Backbone as CSV, one residue per row, in Angstrom:
resi,resn,N_x,N_y,N_z,CA_x,CA_y,CA_z,C_x,C_y,C_z
1,UNK,-77.179,-4.224,-108.348,-76.706,-3.225,-107.397,-76.127,-3.876,-106.149
2,UNK,-76.729,-4.991,-105.731,-76.284,-5.651,-104.507,-74.817,-6.053,-104.605
3,UNK,-74.399,-6.510,-105.802,-72.999,-6.900,-105.979,-72.053,-5.735,-105.742
4,UNK,-72.426,-4.553,-106.194,-71.585,-3.377,-105.990,-71.566,-2.957,-104.527
5,UNK,-72.702,-3.076,-103.849,-72.737,-2.757,-102.427,-71.823,-3.696,-101.651
6,UNK,-71.878,-4.983,-101.997,-71.019,-5.976,-101.313,-69.549,-5.666,-101.575
7,UNK,-69.219,-5.315,-102.829,-67.839,-4.932,-103.135,-67.416,-3.711,-102.322
8,UNK,-68.309,-2.726,-102.234,-67.994,-1.529,-101.462,-67.726,-1.856,-100.006
9,UNK,-68.549,-2.721,-99.427,-68.356,-3.112,-98.031,-67.033,-3.855,-97.866
10,UNK,-66.746,-4.761,-98.785,-65.501,-5.532,-98.690,-64.269,-4.654,-98.804
11,UNK,-64.263,-3.767,-99.786,-63.120,-2.877,-99.955,-63.013,-1.878,-98.806
12,UNK,-64.146,-1.415,-98.294,-64.105,-0.502,-97.158,-63.533,-1.155,-95.920
13,UNK,-63.949,-2.392,-95.662,-63.413,-3.139,-94.524,-61.908,-3.351,-94.680
14,UNK,-61.484,-3.774,-95.878,-60.066,-4.024,-96.114,-59.238,-2.759,-95.960
15,UNK,-59.769,-1.630,-96.463,-59.042,-0.365,-96.351,-58.912,0.075,-94.903
16,UNK,-59.948,-0.171,-94.106,-59.947,0.297,-92.721,-58.963,-0.469,-91.840
17,UNK,-58.761,-1.754,-92.114,-57.906,-2.555,-91.233,-56.469,-2.647,-91.735
18,UNK,-56.184,-2.039,-92.894,-54.810,-2.056,-93.387,-53.917,-1.193,-92.495
19,UNK,-52.780,-1.711,-92.050,-51.872,-0.888,-91.238,-51.381,0.319,-92.032
20,UNK,-51.364,1.463,-91.404,-50.917,2.675,-92.071,-50.860,3.830,-91.097
21,UNK,-50.464,5.011,-91.574,-50.347,6.179,-90.688,-51.649,6.526,-89.987
22,UNK,-52.759,6.473,-90.716,-54.019,6.862,-90.102,-54.446,5.870,-89.027
23,UNK,-54.288,4.570,-89.308,-54.653,3.571,-88.317,-53.786,3.690,-87.063
24,UNK,-52.493,3.961,-87.267,-51.600,4.163,-86.126,-52.035,5.373,-85.305
25,UNK,-52.399,6.432,-86.002,-52.877,7.633,-85.329,-54.159,7.346,-84.546
26,UNK,-55.062,6.593,-85.151,-56.331,6.271,-84.506,-56.111,5.494,-83.209
27,UNK,-55.230,4.503,-83.268,-54.952,3.698,-82.080,-54.293,4.551,-80.999
28,UNK,-53.349,5.399,-81.393,-52.658,6.228,-80.410,-53.615,7.189,-79.732
29,UNK,-54.560,7.753,-80.503,-55.553,8.638,-79.919,-56.449,7.899,-78.934
30,UNK,-56.773,6.650,-79.270,-57.609,5.849,-78.380,-56.893,5.577,-77.060
31,UNK,-55.607,5.269,-77.144,-54.855,4.921,-75.940,-54.533,6.137,-75.091
32,UNK,-54.397,7.296,-75.707,-54.018,8.490,-74.948,-55.218,9.300,-74.468
33,UNK,-56.310,9.292,-75.232,-57.449,10.146,-74.910,-58.693,9.380,-74.488
34,UNK,-58.672,8.058,-74.688,-59.853,7.273,-74.372,-60.749,7.108,-75.584
35,UNK,-61.567,6.045,-75.549,-62.347,5.719,-76.741,-63.437,6.748,-77.031
36,UNK,-63.988,7.397,-76.001,-65.062,8.362,-76.243,-64.575,9.559,-77.052
37,UNK,-63.390,10.059,-76.730,-62.857,11.208,-77.462,-62.267,10.806,-78.814
38,UNK,-61.813,9.564,-78.912,-61.198,9.118,-80.166,-62.232,8.658,-81.180
39,UNK,-63.422,8.315,-80.718,-64.430,7.755,-81.628,-64.763,8.672,-82.810
40,UNK,-64.898,10.002,-82.624,-65.193,10.859,-83.783,-64.102,10.832,-84.861
41,UNK,-62.887,10.438,-84.491,-61.803,10.383,-85.479,-62.127,9.383,-86.582
42,UNK,-62.975,8.383,-86.289,-63.359,7.400,-87.307,-64.085,8.055,-88.478
43,UNK,-64.600,9.268,-88.275,-65.302,9.978,-89.350,-64.353,10.755,-90.253
44,UNK,-63.084,10.797,-89.926,-62.128,11.601,-90.685,-62.092,11.280,-92.177
45,UNK,-62.181,9.998,-92.607,-62.170,9.742,-94.059,-63.298,10.427,-94.800
46,UNK,-64.434,10.645,-94.139,-65.541,11.351,-94.798,-65.165,12.795,-95.097
47,UNK,-64.257,13.359,-94.293,-63.822,14.741,-94.492,-62.698,14.815,-95.517
48,UNK,-61.731,13.911,-95.402,-60.524,14.013,-96.223,-60.695,13.453,-97.628
49,UNK,-61.577,12.467,-97.808,-61.640,11.768,-99.091,-62.443,12.517,-100.147
50,UNK,-63.277,13.492,-99.740,-64.112,14.178,-100.721,-63.333,14.780,-101.878
51,UNK,-62.361,15.657,-101.627,-61.577,16.212,-102.737,-60.798,15.159,-103.515
52,UNK,-60.287,14.153,-102.798,-59.529,13.089,-103.467,-60.423,12.354,-104.455
53,UNK,-61.612,11.950,-103.998,-62.540,11.206,-104.849,-62.970,12.053,-106.040
54,UNK,-63.275,13.328,-105.807,-63.737,14.202,-106.888,-62.680,14.345,-107.979
55,UNK,-61.440,14.575,-107.582,-60.362,14.759,-108.560,-60.112,13.480,-109.343
56,UNK,-60.011,12.374,-108.623,-59.710,11.096,-109.286,-60.820,10.712,-110.251
57,UNK,-62.088,10.841,-109.820,-63.197,10.464,-110.690,-63.294,11.385,-111.899
58,UNK,-62.964,12.662,-111.741,-62.977,13.590,-112.866,-61.969,13.159,-113.925
59,UNK,-60.803,12.745,-113.474,-59.777,12.284,-114.413,-60.185,10.972,-115.057
60,UNK,-60.657,10.023,-114.245,-61.007,8.707,-114.770,-62.165,8.779,-115.765
61,UNK,-63.093,9.704,-115.550,-64.253,9.801,-116.438,-63.877,10.311,-117.820
62,UNK,-62.690,10.877,-117.981,-62.264,11.441,-119.260,-61.413,10.487,-120.085
63,UNK,-61.019,9.371,-119.499,-60.119,8.466,-120.215,-60.925,7.414,-120.965
64,UNK,-60.356,6.854,-122.058,-61.078,5.849,-122.855,-61.354,4.576,-122.060
65,UNK,-62.344,3.820,-122.540,-62.721,2.563,-121.888,-61.546,1.592,-121.865
66,UNK,-60.744,1.579,-122.950,-59.610,0.655,-123.005,-58.627,0.915,-121.878
67,UNK,-58.403,2.183,-121.565,-57.490,2.534,-120.475,-58.097,2.125,-119.141
68,UNK,-59.411,2.248,-119.008,-60.058,1.829,-117.770,-59.932,0.325,-117.572
69,UNK,-59.966,-0.444,-118.663,-59.755,-1.892,-118.539,-58.344,-2.180,-118.044
70,UNK,-57.390,-1.403,-118.531,-56.018,-1.550,-118.045,-55.947,-1.226,-116.556
71,UNK,-56.708,-0.215,-116.126,-56.713,0.146,-114.715,-57.295,-0.968,-113.854
72,UNK,-58.262,-1.709,-114.406,-58.776,-2.861,-113.661,-57.648,-3.856,-113.384
73,UNK,-56.833,-4.107,-114.420,-55.729,-5.047,-114.262,-54.692,-4.491,-113.291
74,UNK,-54.334,-3.205,-113.473,-53.384,-2.581,-112.553,-53.937,-2.573,-111.134
75,UNK,-55.241,-2.306,-111.021,-55.862,-2.321,-109.699,-55.851,-3.692,-109.075
76,UNK,-56.087,-4.730,-109.881,-56.032,-6.089,-109.361,-54.663,-6.438,-108.825
77,UNK,-53.626,-6.039,-109.564,-52.255,-6.293,-109.109,-51.959,-5.511,-107.834
78,UNK,-52.459,-4.278,-107.759,-52.250,-3.463,-106.567,-52.959,-4.078,-105.357
79,UNK,-54.166,-4.582,-105.562,-54.900,-5.212,-104.463,-54.177,-6.471,-103.992
80,UNK,-53.634,-7.239,-104.915,-52.865,-8.419,-104.522,-51.605,-8.013,-103.748
81,UNK,-51.017,-6.880,-104.122,-49.878,-6.351,-103.364,-50.301,-5.992,-101.944
82,UNK,-51.469,-5.358,-101.801,-51.979,-5.055,-100.476,-52.255,-6.328,-99.694
83,UNK,-52.743,-7.351,-100.391,-53.006,-8.630,-99.730,-51.713,-9.234,-99.197
84,UNK,-50.641,-9.110,-99.977,-49.348,-9.623,-99.511,-48.892,-8.880,-98.268
85,UNK,-49.042,-7.566,-98.275,-48.659,-6.778,-97.094,-49.516,-7.129,-95.883
86,UNK,-50.817,-7.333,-96.122,-51.709,-7.698,-95.027,-51.343,-9.069,-94.465
87,UNK,-50.977,-9.994,-95.357,-50.571,-11.326,-94.900,-49.299,-11.257,-94.073
88,UNK,-48.341,-10.444,-94.535,-47.100,-10.294,-93.773,-47.357,-9.655,-92.414
89,UNK,-48.256,-8.652,-92.400,-48.596,-8.020,-91.126,-49.266,-9.019,-90.188
90,UNK,-50.117,-9.889,-90.752,-50.771,-10.933,-89.946,-49.744,-11.935,-89.436
91,UNK,-48.825,-12.336,-90.324,-47.821,-13.340,-89.954,-46.867,-12.819,-88.887
92,UNK,-46.455,-11.564,-89.004,-45.453,-11.003,-88.093,-46.063,-10.240,-86.927
93,UNK,-47.383,-10.267,-86.798,-48.054,-9.482,-85.760,-47.639,-9.968,-84.377
94,UNK,-47.223,-9.034,-83.534,-46.803,-9.355,-82.175,-47.880,-8.875,-81.210
95,UNK,-48.653,-9.825,-80.680,-49.751,-9.477,-79.788,-49.251,-8.807,-78.522
96,UNK,-48.041,-9.182,-78.085,-47.523,-8.664,-76.818,-46.846,-7.310,-76.965
97,UNK,-46.647,-6.851,-78.208,-45.930,-5.585,-78.406,-46.806,-4.422,-77.986
98,UNK,-46.267,-3.449,-77.248,-47.067,-2.292,-76.838,-47.334,-1.374,-78.019
99,UNK,-48.478,-0.769,-78.018,-48.835,0.160,-79.095,-48.139,1.489,-78.889
100,UNK,-47.837,2.142,-79.995,-47.198,3.455,-79.918,-48.184,4.470,-79.365
101,UNK,-47.673,5.353,-78.515,-48.522,6.354,-77.889,-48.036,7.745,-78.263
102,UNK,-48.951,8.607,-78.687,-48.613,9.986,-78.988,-49.280,10.867,-77.939
103,UNK,-48.553,11.898,-77.503,-49.066,12.740,-76.436,-49.870,13.933,-76.943
104,UNK,-49.660,14.355,-78.192,-50.342,15.548,-78.667,-51.787,15.231,-79.036
105,UNK,-52.632,16.261,-78.858,-54.061,16.103,-79.137,-54.406,16.694,-80.492
106,UNK,-55.197,15.947,-81.242,-55.649,16.429,-82.554,-57.134,16.172,-82.667
107,UNK,-57.824,16.982,-83.415,-59.245,16.806,-83.616,-59.508,16.075,-84.924
108,UNK,-60.771,15.989,-85.314,-61.128,15.258,-86.524,-60.494,15.876,-87.762
109,UNK,-60.404,17.215,-87.827,-59.789,17.859,-88.986,-58.312,17.511,-89.093
110,UNK,-57.640,17.440,-87.953,-56.227,17.055,-87.974,-56.076,15.591,-88.388
111,UNK,-57.016,14.756,-87.935,-56.993,13.362,-88.351,-57.239,13.247,-89.851
112,UNK,-58.142,14.095,-90.365,-58.396,14.105,-91.800,-57.143,14.505,-92.574
113,UNK,-56.362,15.431,-92.013,-55.118,15.836,-92.661,-54.134,14.674,-92.703
114,UNK,-54.061,13.912,-91.620,-53.205,12.725,-91.601,-53.596,11.782,-92.726
115,UNK,-54.902,11.592,-92.905,-55.380,10.689,-93.945,-55.147,11.264,-95.333
116,UNK,-55.325,12.589,-95.496,-55.155,13.215,-96.805,-53.705,13.187,-97.265
117,UNK,-52.765,13.222,-96.327,-51.345,13.180,-96.673,-50.834,11.765,-96.873
118,UNK,-51.704,10.801,-96.648,-51.353,9.406,-96.850,-51.616,9.038,-98.317
119,UNK,-50.644,8.462,-99.034,-50.874,8.133,-100.451,-51.903,7.041,-100.663
120,UNK,-52.263,6.307,-99.605,-53.197,5.200,-99.750,-54.509,5.555,-100.426
121,UNK,-55.229,6.605,-99.962,-56.508,6.933,-100.609,-56.377,7.283,-102.091
122,UNK,-55.285,7.960,-102.450,-55.091,8.314,-103.862,-54.903,7.062,-104.717
123,UNK,-54.072,6.138,-104.239,-53.848,4.892,-104.973,-55.124,4.057,-105.016
124,UNK,-55.813,3.988,-103.886,-57.021,3.169,-103.801,-58.072,3.650,-104.787
125,UNK,-58.284,4.984,-104.835,-59.321,5.499,-105.711,-58.889,5.557,-107.169
126,UNK,-57.600,5.647,-107.427,-57.124,5.670,-108.806,-57.151,4.287,-109.439
127,UNK,-56.743,3.274,-108.674,-56.538,1.943,-109.229,-57.630,0.940,-108.884
128,UNK,-58.358,1.154,-107.821,-59.288,0.122,-107.347,-60.729,0.625,-107.345
129,UNK,-61.057,1.467,-106.379,-62.455,1.814,-106.176,-63.004,2.792,-107.217
130,UNK,-62.143,3.651,-107.767,-62.608,4.591,-108.778,-63.197,3.917,-110.007
131,UNK,-62.455,3.001,-110.656,-63.021,2.306,-111.821,-64.293,1.521,-111.498
132,UNK,-64.361,0.919,-110.306,-65.556,0.166,-109.938,-66.751,1.105,-109.786
133,UNK,-66.526,2.237,-109.126,-67.609,3.217,-108.953,-68.124,3.700,-110.302
134,UNK,-67.210,4.016,-111.225,-67.630,4.513,-112.537,-68.389,3.453,-113.320
135,UNK,-67.947,2.189,-113.199,-68.661,1.107,-113.884,-70.077,0.984,-113.346
136,UNK,-70.221,1.065,-112.030,-71.556,1.008,-111.446,-72.395,2.215,-111.819
137,UNK,-71.772,3.390,-111.851,-72.492,4.617,-112.202,-73.029,4.550,-113.621
138,UNK,-72.248,3.945,-114.533,-72.694,3.831,-115.922,-73.874,2.884,-116.040
139,UNK,-73.931,1.873,-115.179,-75.099,0.993,-115.186,-76.328,1.738,-114.679
140,UNK,-76.159,2.437,-113.583,-77.221,3.266,-112.996,-76.595,4.095,-111.887
141,UNK,-76.923,5.380,-111.806,-76.350,6.209,-110.747,-76.556,5.626,-109.351
142,UNK,-77.712,5.010,-109.124,-77.965,4.431,-107.800,-77.005,3.280,-107.499
143,UNK,-76.563,2.583,-108.532,-75.607,1.489,-108.336,-74.269,2.029,-107.870
144,UNK,-73.796,3.085,-108.530,-72.543,3.702,-108.110,-72.639,4.268,-106.709
145,UNK,-73.762,4.897,-106.413,-73.959,5.453,-105.071,-74.012,4.340,-104.033
146,UNK,-74.621,3.214,-104.388,-74.672,2.070,-103.479,-73.281,1.567,-103.138
147,UNK,-72.406,1.512,-104.143,-71.016,1.119,-103.895,-70.342,2.109,-102.960
148,UNK,-70.545,3.398,-103.228,-69.913,4.446,-102.436,-70.400,4.400,-100.980
149,UNK,-71.692,4.241,-100.797,-72.249,4.185,-99.443,-71.726,2.961,-98.703
150,UNK,-71.728,1.805,-99.377,-71.213,0.593,-98.746,-69.761,0.732,-98.337
151,UNK,-68.973,1.384,-99.191,-67.544,1.567,-98.925,-67.323,2.397,-97.665
152,UNK,-67.980,3.553,-97.577,-67.709,4.450,-96.456,-68.429,4.027,-95.174
153,UNK,-69.562,3.376,-95.292,-70.193,2.824,-94.089,-69.296,1.762,-93.471
154,UNK,-68.706,0.916,-94.328,-67.802,-0.128,-93.825,-66.558,0.481,-93.191
155,UNK,-65.992,1.516,-93.820,-64.793,2.153,-93.268,-65.091,2.749,-91.895
156,UNK,-66.157,3.544,-91.801,-66.466,4.226,-90.542,-66.781,3.218,-89.442
157,UNK,-67.593,2.214,-89.740,-67.963,1.235,-88.718,-66.761,0.398,-88.287
158,UNK,-65.886,0.039,-89.238,-64.705,-0.750,-88.878,-63.742,0.064,-88.027
159,UNK,-63.510,1.318,-88.416,-62.634,2.174,-87.620,-63.217,2.400,-86.230
160,UNK,-64.527,2.620,-86.156,-65.173,2.785,-84.856,-65.029,1.517,-84.023
161,UNK,-65.137,0.368,-84.675,-64.958,-0.894,-83.967,-63.552,-1.043,-83.411
162,UNK,-62.549,-0.624,-84.182,-61.176,-0.672,-83.698,-60.982,0.231,-82.490
163,UNK,-61.595,1.420,-82.529,-61.498,2.329,-81.387,-62.086,1.682,-80.138
164,UNK,-63.258,1.070,-80.282,-63.905,0.439,-79.131,-63.090,-0.740,-78.608
165,UNK,-62.516,-1.503,-79.531,-61.722,-2.662,-79.115,-60.497,-2.238,-78.326
166,UNK,-59.775,-1.273,-78.859,-58.560,-0.829,-78.174,-58.877,-0.021,-76.930
167,UNK,-60.038,0.628,-76.918,-60.371,1.466,-75.780,-60.963,0.720,-74.608
168,UNK,-61.726,-0.335,-74.865,-62.426,-1.027,-73.788,-61.904,-2.424,-73.500
169,UNK,-61.100,-2.955,-74.381,-60.582,-4.312,-74.170,-59.170,-4.388,-74.730
170,UNK,-58.229,-3.802,-74.034,-56.856,-3.727,-74.538,-56.234,-5.109,-74.744
171,UNK,-56.584,-6.035,-73.879,-56.024,-7.369,-74.018,-56.605,-8.094,-75.224
172,UNK,-57.868,-7.814,-75.506,-58.523,-8.462,-76.627,-58.213,-7.773,-77.945
173,UNK,-57.989,-6.451,-77.884,-57.816,-5.666,-79.103,-56.768,-6.175,-80.069
174,UNK,-55.502,-6.372,-79.630,-54.479,-6.823,-80.574,-54.788,-8.176,-81.204
175,UNK,-55.398,-9.073,-80.431,-55.735,-10.387,-80.994,-56.802,-10.258,-82.071
176,UNK,-57.781,-9.416,-81.778,-58.830,-9.206,-82.771,-58.267,-8.494,-84.000
177,UNK,-57.360,-7.543,-83.781,-56.734,-6.849,-84.902,-55.990,-7.827,-85.807
178,UNK,-55.304,-8.773,-85.208,-54.588,-9.778,-86.008,-55.567,-10.611,-86.818
179,UNK,-56.696,-10.965,-86.195,-57.714,-11.719,-86.919,-58.267,-10.914,-88.082
180,UNK,-58.516,-9.620,-87.841,-59.016,-8.755,-88.907,-58.013,-8.638,-90.046
181,UNK,-56.738,-8.602,-89.708,-55.712,-8.547,-90.748,-55.748,-9.804,-91.614
182,UNK,-55.919,-10.957,-90.956,-56.001,-12.210,-91.712,-57.213,-12.226,-92.630
183,UNK,-58.367,-11.790,-92.109,-59.567,-11.723,-92.936,-59.394,-10.718,-94.069
184,UNK,-58.714,-9.618,-93.775,-58.458,-8.612,-94.804,-57.607,-9.185,-95.929
185,UNK,-56.574,-9.943,-95.573,-55.702,-10.535,-96.585,-56.491,-11.465,-97.505
186,UNK,-57.358,-12.301,-96.911,-58.158,-13.218,-97.721,-59.130,-12.458,-98.619
187,UNK,-59.765,-11.421,-98.056,-60.704,-10.632,-98.847,-59.996,-9.927,-99.996
188,UNK,-58.807,-9.399,-99.729,-58.064,-8.692,-100.775,-57.627,-9.629,-101.891
189,UNK,-57.249,-10.840,-101.550,-56.886,-11.810,-102.587,-58.072,-12.065,-103.509
190,UNK,-59.241,-12.284,-102.902,-60.428,-12.530,-103.708,-60.783,-11.347,-104.594
191,UNK,-60.758,-10.146,-104.039,-61.088,-8.965,-104.825,-60.030,-8.690,-105.889
192,UNK,-58.758,-8.946,-105.567,-57.704,-8.734,-106.548,-57.861,-9.637,-107.756
193,UNK,-58.149,-10.913,-107.499,-58.364,-11.850,-108.602,-59.602,-11.460,-109.413
194,UNK,-60.613,-10.969,-108.718,-61.831,-10.534,-109.421,-61.544,-9.329,-110.314
195,UNK,-60.720,-8.405,-109.824,-60.327,-7.255,-110.636,-59.579,-7.695,-111.890
196,UNK,-58.655,-8.634,-111.724,-57.909,-9.136,-112.871,-58.844,-9.803,-113.880
197,UNK,-59.822,-10.521,-113.361,-60.778,-11.179,-114.254,-61.597,-10.151,-115.022
198,UNK,-62.016,-9.079,-114.333,-62.783,-8.035,-115.010,-61.971,-7.386,-116.127
199,UNK,-60.705,-7.067,-115.802,-59.860,-6.443,-116.815,-59.581,-7.364,-117.982
200,UNK,-59.245,-8.625,-117.689,-58.939,-9.581,-118.757,-60.132,-9.921,-119.601
201,UNK,-61.303,-10.136,-118.981,-62.501,-10.463,-119.742,-62.946,-9.287,-120.606
202,UNK,-62.692,-8.053,-120.100,-63.029,-6.869,-120.895,-62.233,-6.815,-122.181
203,UNK,-60.955,-7.169,-122.119,-60.126,-7.180,-123.330,-60.573,-8.280,-124.278
204,UNK,-60.937,-9.454,-123.694,-61.347,-10.578,-124.561,-62.641,-10.263,-125.272
205,UNK,-63.618,-9.746,-124.505,-64.905,-9.397,-125.105,-64.762,-8.267,-126.112
206,UNK,-63.917,-7.247,-125.708,-63.720,-6.094,-126.605,-63.010,-6.488,-127.877
């Protein structure tokens, strides 16, 4: 079970620091409203991901094991693609560039809508975290739940950390964000290769 929890934490951290619409929204809310009001926005994935996870897992649970092995391989390639994007974001990151600021106010539900309209969670749960969760669930329900808890605890804590960094230490925030991007790229490479190994070894054993 510990291995699945560690995977959940790693994937949750990587998902949280990946540049995207939701992360941009989170930073803009922090800069315009302050970290205290923006902090609850870090909980938005808990609101938006429920229907996404339910639908994706329902579909994945109905497909043959052979197709799930293919999804491991597809997921590994997708994670490596994310790693490439994270590396490029780290390489081209401009610490001196000002962050985008939005003037309109949105609450957690509006933030959840931003996340729900982002294709990232659908791809992530279809190709990466969904197959891992189901594999853990088949071993033992507590194993799958451990992965799920690790994933969302890591996402919420990382997003909350970004809010605090940008809200209380603006000069430090971008530098730390760049460091997190670099760590994310390395973590994604490792997880991507591991996904490919799982898919390939499954075909060999099968």
